[in-house]
Rosetta silent file (secondary structure, phi, psi, omega in degrees, C-alpha in Angstrom):
SEQUENCE: QKRIEGCGGVVGMIDLLPDPPRVISMEEASARGVNDGPARVFFKENEWEPPHDTCFPGLAMSRSLGDSILDELGVLPTPEVTLRDIKAKDLFVVMASDGVWQVMSNEEVARTVEGAAGQARRACEAIYAEAATRWEQEATGPYRDDISSFVIFLQREDADAAGSPQGAVEPASDVGR
SCORE:     score description
SCORE:     0.000 S_00000001
   1 L     0.000  -39.378  179.378  109.435   67.658   37.333 S_00000001
   2 H   -67.435  -37.643  176.478  108.437   67.915   33.706 S_00000001
   3 H   -58.602  -47.169 -176.176  109.933   71.427   33.446 S_00000001
   4 H   -65.456  -51.804  178.485  113.218   70.270   34.962 S_00000001
   5 H   -61.472  -36.026  176.935  113.496   67.116   32.872 S_00000001
   6 H   -63.832  -25.723 -178.375  112.494   69.064   29.720 S_00000001
   7 L   -94.643    5.827  178.295  115.484   71.393   30.250 S_00000001
   8 L    96.169    5.742  177.322  117.852   68.328   30.648 S_00000001
   9 L   -91.657  174.429 -177.225  117.915   67.971   34.391 S_00000001
  10 E  -122.980  132.106  172.372  117.339   65.021   36.591 S_00000001
  11 E  -110.231  122.921 -174.911  114.936   64.868   39.500 S_00000001
  12 E  -172.727 -160.062  179.240  115.720   62.254   42.022 S_00000001
  13 E  -131.930  161.186  179.444  117.365   61.287   45.312 S_00000001
  14 E   -93.134  122.532  172.609  120.813   60.393   46.271 S_00000001
  15 E   -83.920  108.685 -178.593  121.450   56.657   46.967 S_00000001
  16 L   -77.957  -11.933 -172.903  124.177   56.747   49.639 S_00000001
  17 L   -71.787  -39.122  176.462  124.817   53.079   49.627 S_00000001
  18 L   -77.069  161.592  178.579  127.155   52.813   46.558 S_00000001
  19 L  -121.682  110.974    8.427  130.599   54.356   46.606 S_00000001
  20 L   -84.837  166.479 -178.166  130.516   56.930   45.262 S_00000001
  21 L   -64.036  159.028 -179.720  126.831   57.728   45.894 S_00000001
  22 E  -134.361  163.286  176.188  124.590   58.037   42.831 S_00000001
  23 E   -90.116  128.361  178.521  121.409   59.716   41.830 S_00000001
  24 E  -124.503  158.195 -176.447  118.388   57.543   41.406 S_00000001
  25 E   -71.000  159.184 -178.391  114.916   58.411   40.032 S_00000001
  26 H   -62.360  -35.090  179.026  111.996   58.993   42.360 S_00000001
  27 H   -62.859  -44.998  179.314  110.414   55.749   40.964 S_00000001
  28 H   -63.609  -47.977 -177.110  113.485   53.709   41.828 S_00000001
  29 H   -56.867  -43.785  177.218  113.710   55.281   45.315 S_00000001
  30 H   -62.305  -47.630 -175.939  110.029   54.415   45.970 S_00000001
  31 H   -62.087  -33.980 -179.317  110.405   50.916   44.646 S_00000001
  32 H   -96.608    1.368 -177.820  113.482   50.260   46.837 S_00000001
  33 L    72.975   22.747 -179.572  112.229   52.123   49.914 S_00000001
  34 L   -85.466  118.978  176.804  114.916   54.768   49.781 S_00000001
  35 L  -132.275   82.180 -178.344  113.836   57.981   51.577 S_00000001
  36 L  -109.865   50.553  175.514  116.795   60.227   52.048 S_00000001
  37 L    98.472 -164.172 -173.493  114.801   63.524   52.096 S_00000001
  38 L   -76.092  164.834  174.545  112.942   65.437   49.442 S_00000001
  39 L   -63.291  145.384 -178.157  113.303   65.094   45.639 S_00000001
  40 E  -130.203  158.719 -179.175  116.233   67.188   44.381 S_00000001
  41 E  -101.383  136.390 -179.955  117.331   68.664   41.069 S_00000001
  42 E  -133.442  159.752  164.027  120.676   67.499   39.538 S_00000001
  43 L   -81.121  158.595  178.190  122.643   67.921   36.397 S_00000001
  44 L   -64.368  150.774 -175.922  123.003   64.683   34.405 S_00000001
  45 L   -58.656  143.559  174.385  125.910   62.549   35.542 S_00000001
  46 L    75.679   10.421  177.781  129.357   63.470   34.164 S_00000001
  47 L   -80.384  -17.395 -176.692  128.261   67.021   33.113 S_00000001
  48 L  -120.719  157.013  174.029  130.613   68.501   35.711 S_00000001
  49 L   -79.537  149.510  175.741  134.279   67.835   36.626 S_00000001
  50 L   -50.419  147.029    5.465  135.133   65.851   39.717 S_00000001
  51 L   -84.559    2.427 -178.198  134.364   66.096   42.582 S_00000001
  52 L   -95.729   30.616 -178.406  130.984   67.380   41.185 S_00000001
  53 L   -79.802  -21.000  171.629  130.591   64.869   38.397 S_00000001
  54 L  -132.840  156.033 -179.851  127.800   63.084   40.160 S_00000001
  55 L    53.858   40.789 -178.170  125.066   64.169   42.561 S_00000001
  56 L  -122.203  129.652   -0.121  125.610   67.834   41.842 S_00000001
  57 E   -97.864  -10.557  177.514  124.209   70.211   43.159 S_00000001
  58 E    74.431   42.934  175.216  121.115   68.450   44.594 S_00000001
  59 E   -73.457  125.521 -171.647  118.901   71.453   45.031 S_00000001
  60 L   -90.279   50.547  176.040  115.675   70.461   46.870 S_00000001
  61 L  -172.730  161.138  174.040  113.208   72.744   44.940 S_00000001
  62 L  -103.861   -3.657  175.303  112.327   73.812   41.491 S_00000001
  63 E  -131.505  134.807 -176.768  112.045   77.538   42.194 S_00000001
  64 L  -154.578  142.364  171.835  114.886   79.413   43.868 S_00000001
  65 L  -104.072  124.836  169.440  116.208   82.872   44.369 S_00000001
  66 L   101.976  -10.995 -179.353  119.990   83.001   44.280 S_00000001
  67 L  -101.910   64.713 -175.514  120.816   79.382   43.085 S_00000001
  68 H   -70.653   -8.862 -176.642  121.379   80.568   39.438 S_00000001
  69 H   -68.406  -16.985  179.646  123.570   77.681   38.567 S_00000001
  70 H  -106.072   12.881  175.977  120.429   75.679   37.807 S_00000001
  71 H   -54.244  -42.921 -174.464  118.723   78.313   35.667 S_00000001
  72 H   -71.798   -8.948  178.217  119.514   76.338   32.540 S_00000001
  73 H  -106.390   17.923 -179.633  117.731   73.335   34.024 S_00000001
  74 L    83.465    7.133  174.899  114.448   75.143   34.717 S_00000001
  75 L   -76.889  105.460 -172.099  115.000   76.100   38.323 S_00000001
  76 E  -102.881  144.432  174.484  113.294   79.530   38.110 S_00000001
  77 L   -77.720   -9.233 -170.531  113.462   82.593   40.409 S_00000001
  78 L   -82.390  123.629  178.174  109.889   83.406   39.485 S_00000001
  79 L   -77.922  158.516  165.117  107.611   82.587   42.398 S_00000001
  80 L   -80.715  122.653 -176.509  104.146   81.061   42.295 S_00000001
  81 L  -117.823  137.876  175.822  101.949   83.802   43.473 S_00000001
  82 L  -120.309  125.944  178.966   98.406   83.734   44.789 S_00000001
  83 L   -97.545  145.042  178.644   96.653   87.024   45.292 S_00000001
  84 L  -152.192  147.790  179.209   94.052   87.567   47.988 S_00000001
  85 L   -77.153  137.005  170.887   92.371   90.558   49.489 S_00000001
  86 L   -72.319  130.917 -178.952   93.351   91.330   53.106 S_00000001
  87 L  -108.438  163.113 -176.923   90.324   91.208   55.299 S_00000001
  88 L   -60.133  -28.151  178.602   89.756   92.990   58.539 S_00000001
  89 L   -77.516  -11.030  179.239   90.299   89.695   60.456 S_00000001
  90 L   -71.374  118.223 -173.110   93.691   89.267   58.994 S_00000001
  91 L  -101.948  -28.575 -173.922   96.309   90.159   61.684 S_00000001
  92 E  -157.217  165.936  171.172   99.654   89.159   60.096 S_00000001
  93 E  -123.520  135.214  175.273  101.470   87.715   57.133 S_00000001
  94 E  -119.664  129.681  170.532  104.095   85.025   57.490 S_00000001
  95 E  -114.560  132.424 -178.626  106.630   84.164   54.832 S_00000001
  96 E  -151.947  155.722  179.393  108.936   81.224   55.695 S_00000001
  97 L   -74.030  162.302  174.963  111.374   78.778   54.162 S_00000001
  98 H   -56.605  -27.797  177.740  110.609   75.086   53.755 S_00000001
  99 H   -62.058  -18.968  168.448  112.586   74.395   56.770 S_00000001
 100 H   -86.996  -46.780 -173.633  109.556   75.767   58.694 S_00000001
 101 H   -74.500  -15.349  177.151  106.757   74.378   56.600 S_00000001
 102 L   -75.070  -23.256 -175.767  108.197   70.841   56.567 S_00000001
 103 L  -124.119   -3.755  177.243  107.778   70.645   60.327 S_00000001
 104 L  -135.783  138.958  172.368  105.043   73.034   61.259 S_00000001
 105 L   -77.919  167.384  172.548  101.461   73.424   59.880 S_00000001
 106 H   -53.834  -48.279  178.124   99.858   76.720   59.015 S_00000001
 107 H   -55.956  -45.646  177.427   97.909   76.510   62.170 S_00000001
 108 H   -68.416  -32.804  176.940  100.915   75.963   64.383 S_00000001
 109 H   -68.184  -42.282  179.400  102.750   78.794   62.807 S_00000001
 110 H   -64.920  -41.382  177.037   99.774   81.093   63.335 S_00000001
 111 H   -61.475  -41.237 -178.856   99.445   80.100   66.979 S_00000001
 112 H   -59.136  -53.426  178.763  103.204   80.700   67.441 S_00000001
 113 H   -57.508  -44.824  178.874  102.848   84.195   65.880 S_00000001
 114 H   -56.466  -32.916 -177.331   99.720   84.994   67.951 S_00000001
 115 L   -78.921   -3.031 -176.617  101.715   84.237   71.098 S_00000001
 116 L   -90.144    5.237  175.094  104.353   86.952   70.218 S_00000001
 117 L    54.590   42.332  173.534  102.196   89.853   71.383 S_00000001
 118 L    78.349    3.973 -176.874  102.438   91.754   68.198 S_00000001
 119 L  -103.330  116.408 -172.280  106.275   91.754   68.043 S_00000001
 120 H   -64.137  -44.345 -173.597  107.539   90.586   64.701 S_00000001
 121 H   -64.996  -43.985  174.901  111.029   89.796   65.947 S_00000001
 122 H   -61.272  -39.438  178.401  109.702   87.634   68.833 S_00000001
 123 H   -60.803  -46.815 -179.572  107.401   85.861   66.425 S_00000001
 124 H   -61.564  -42.999  176.260  110.334   85.094   64.042 S_00000001
 125 H   -59.267  -44.749  179.577  112.500   83.922   67.002 S_00000001
 126 H   -65.287  -40.928  174.462  109.696   81.668   68.243 S_00000001
 127 H   -56.453  -54.283  179.146  109.091   80.175   64.797 S_00000001
 128 H   -52.062  -52.181 -174.051  112.800   79.460   64.530 S_00000001
 129 H   -58.607  -43.967 -176.814  113.007   77.928   67.933 S_00000001
 130 H   -71.804  -42.536 -179.527  110.039   75.648   67.447 S_00000001
 131 H   -63.483  -42.007 -179.824  111.067   74.571   63.924 S_00000001
 132 H   -61.885  -41.208  179.842  114.686   73.873   65.119 S_00000001
 133 H   -62.304  -41.775 -174.643  113.303   71.767   68.012 S_00000001
 134 H   -72.345  -38.842  176.614  111.153   69.727   65.649 S_00000001
 135 H   -60.676  -42.585  176.022  113.986   69.113   63.246 S_00000001
 136 H   -60.185  -39.362 -175.894  116.045   67.752   66.141 S_00000001
 137 H   -78.335  -36.843 -173.929  113.215   65.537   67.233 S_00000001
 138 H   -98.366  -28.046 -175.473  112.052   64.301   63.767 S_00000001
 139 L   -77.493  155.563  174.034  115.123   64.344   61.527 S_00000001
 140 L   -98.058  130.685 -179.630  117.504   61.455   61.435 S_00000001
 141 L    73.161 -169.393 -175.389  121.102   62.613   62.124 S_00000001
 142 L   -76.562    2.741 -175.142  122.305   66.201   62.296 S_00000001
 143 L   -77.876  139.605  166.408  120.588   67.449   59.192 S_00000001
 144 L  -146.913  149.921  179.817  117.970   70.153   59.246 S_00000001
 145 L   -79.090  165.437  179.702  116.792   72.387   56.450 S_00000001
 146 L   -64.654  142.607 -177.259  117.281   76.145   56.544 S_00000001
 147 L  -124.016  113.762  178.311  114.857   77.935   58.762 S_00000001
 148 L  -135.716  143.054  176.272  113.911   81.473   57.820 S_00000001
 149 E  -145.489  158.917  179.915  110.825   83.467   58.565 S_00000001
 150 E  -144.362  114.046 -174.982  109.462   86.923   57.905 S_00000001
 151 E  -112.375  129.454  178.144  106.566   88.172   59.874 S_00000001
 152 E  -124.640  115.875  174.956  104.548   91.281   59.059 S_00000001
 153 E   -84.337  134.016 -177.537  101.828   92.468   61.546 S_00000001
 154 L   -85.639  141.890 -179.497   99.123   94.366   59.615 S_00000001
 155 L   -78.329  136.494 -178.972   97.994   97.716   60.729 S_00000001
 156 L  -104.152  150.085  177.434   94.378   97.740   61.803 S_00000001
 157 L   -74.753  -25.068 -176.245   92.017  100.667   61.376 S_00000001
 158 L   -87.714   91.959 -176.066   90.561  100.181   64.813 S_00000001
 159 E   -74.782  155.431  174.904   93.128  101.965   67.064 S_00000001
 160 L   -80.078 -176.301 -174.275   93.162  101.532   70.828 S_00000001
 161 L   -57.771  -33.105  177.092   92.507  104.350   73.231 S_00000001
 162 L   -76.920   -4.971 -175.832   96.130  105.635   72.908 S_00000001
 163 L    86.639    3.867 -177.882   95.809  105.816   69.187 S_00000001
 164 L   -90.853  131.748 -177.761   98.225  102.945   68.546 S_00000001
 165 E   -60.684  136.381  173.082   97.072  100.632   65.690 S_00000001
 166 L   -67.088  126.150  174.128   96.211   97.079   67.085 S_00000001
 167 L    99.527  -32.140 -175.663   98.744   94.672   65.847 S_00000001
 168 L   -94.226   69.454 -176.529  101.344   96.965   64.286 S_00000001
 169 L   -77.176  -45.027 -179.257  103.813   96.955   67.126 S_00000001
 170 L  -155.854  164.174 -172.430  107.051   96.932   65.214 S_00000001
 171 L   -75.211  162.899 -176.709  108.159   96.429   61.596 S_00000001
 172 L   -56.742  146.226  177.018  108.794   92.992   60.146 S_00000001
 173 E  -122.678  161.847  169.216  111.927   91.049   61.250 S_00000001
 174 E  -127.556  118.722  176.287  113.827   88.262   59.635 S_00000001
 175 L  -116.457  100.211  175.551  115.433   85.694   61.885 S_00000001
 176 L  -135.034  125.945 -173.596  117.065   82.993   59.794 S_00000001
 177 L  -119.043    0.000    0.000  120.105   81.139   61.061 S_00000001
């Protein structure tokens, strides 16, 4: 939030009650009990021409690939990265959008991938199906965040009798709709 505000942006929520809607601070939203989704990044009011003079663009993250319109407000394409050594017990890697992580825990995603029998495409489809179902059950209205996942099954050194590596059944797939 400090980075965004330091670059001249606004972090807040859209208050849908006034006409036209307006951006309110997270503090005001909390005090008034407004909860219309996650905090979003906006340009200051009247920095754009109508119809985008208020509540624009409302990006719900402070790091993004492809949304370069907010570069000047500190929305960076540089990811936060944590390095970790892969251990023998590690079977797969999952990368997914917030539309997955907002409705599924790490453990739930892992169980879903484990149930895909080493097939990356099946794993991605199962993650998508479960996340979409949860958005339908938990979200108010027709809104759901984007759901994308990327699963990589890691090759294991202990091959089965046929010489096939355990876990490396097919290459990674991306199923995002």
